[in-house]
C-alpha positions, 0 to 999 in steps of 0.5 A, a space after each residue: 509651469 509643472 509641465 513645461 518642467 515635465 517635457 524638458 525632463 522627459 526629453 533630456 533624460 533616459 525611461 528608467 528615470 521617468 519616475 523622477 519626473 516631479 521631482 525635477 527641477 525642485 527639489 534636490 537631494 543629497 546622499 550619505 555614505 549609506 545610500 539613504 537620502 541625508 540632505 534635501 532641498 525644495 524650491 532652495 530651501 533646505 528641508 529638515 529630516 532625521 537621520 536614519 543611520 541614528 534612527 536606527 534600534 533607538 527603541 526596544 520591547 513591543 511594536 505595534 503595526 495599526 494597519 487600517 483594516 475593519 479588524 481594528 473596529 473589535 480590537 481592544 487597541 488600548 490592551 496595547 498601550 505599552 507598546 512603541 506603536 507605528 501607524 500607516 495611512 489613516 490608524 490616524 484616527 484612533 489618535 485619540 484613543 493612543 499615542 503613536 509614535 513612528 508613521 509611514 504614509 508611501 501611497 500617493 492616492 491616499 495623499 491624494 483622496 485623504 488629505 485632511 488626515 494627512 495635515 492632522 498627521 503632518 502636524 503632529 508635532 510627536 510623531 517621526 514620520 518616516 515617506 518618499 519624496 515622491 510621497 512628500 512632494 505631493 503633500 507639498 503640492 497642497 499644504 506648504 513646508 510651515 506647515 510640517 512640524 513633525 519629524 521628517 525620515 525619508 525612505 525608498 522604494 527598492 524600486 523607484 530610487 530618487 534621480 536614480 533608474 527604475 529597478 523591476 521586482 523582476 530586476 531584484 536578483 541582477 541588482 541586489 543578490 549578494 547585497 548586505 543587508 537585503 534579503 532576497 526572496 528565495 521563489 519568486 526572486 521580485 520582493 525581499 525583505 530590507 535589514 536596513 533601511 538606509 539602502 532602500 525599502 522593499 514593497 510589497 503590494 502594502 504599506 504594513 510589509 513597509 513598517 515591517 521592514 522600519 520597525 526592525 529597523 528601529 528595535 523591536 525585539 517583538 511585532 505586533 500586527 493588528 488590522 492586517 486581515 487582507 481578505 474581505 475586501 471589498 469593506 471598507 476600512 475600519 475609518 470608512 465607508 461605503 460611501 467614502 471607501 478609496 479603492 485597494 491593489 490587495 487581493 489582486 496582489 495578494 497571493 503573487 505579491 504580498 503573500 510570499 513576502 509576508 511569508 520571508 519575511 516571518 523566516 527571517 524575523 524568526 532566525 532574527 529571534 523578533 516574535 512576529 503575532 498576527 492579531 488579526 485573528 481572521 486574516 487571510 495570512 495564515 499561522 504559517 507565516 505568523 503566529 494568530 493571538 489577541 492582545 491578552 495573552 501576548 502583554 
């Protein structure tokens, strides 16, 4: 049945809308005046989602973004216990040692290959999970709506908004230049930093960059990046081994997409007075981007 709907969608919608073909006709949305998705239904059932505007500036103080680079193995996460944790992907493996308040999953490949972790995350009623409609749709292909115990916050990639035409990175200047809340990189103009996640989020090739923009929206006054190594790309993530290692595009995207985006973000955050530290002392994101420091030197 799904393949029939997909074929109908392809014949009745423009190619620029092709990224929505797996969402039709069972997903319906309604947008708020601020353009974020305000209402979401799945096969006619209303899905309870968070109001992004209501989440703005709801926390203060230090936020730790816990990514999944190998350096996390040598990180004393207990020293970060006084911070608010925002986890991504497989960082949930550390749930017995730290308490996650927020989580970000935007990688459909991660959902496909590590659904055991995803099930644990959506079952955590103490979490606010930030994810896209496309990812949530993938989750509901393998879980029931009643399995979702976490609070759900729907975010969007500025390139792939739901039921809108695709906006490729090379088209950002044409579509987003001058928009309040969106700051484009000066060169190249294929990424940027979103101060207003209601409008959307810049992808920049890594979920850690999504988490950075979300943390600012939530109200972080200082941000600590953990496990954002961006090197030793062939090594397993801290929760993986050689046998279950998932592929990564970080190496191919690092110099052209990831590093320029983080450089731009560092300038934006500095202007706003939001100090950001990189706890991965050997990270390929050098000190020109974020100061490197061990937890004990910061907290």
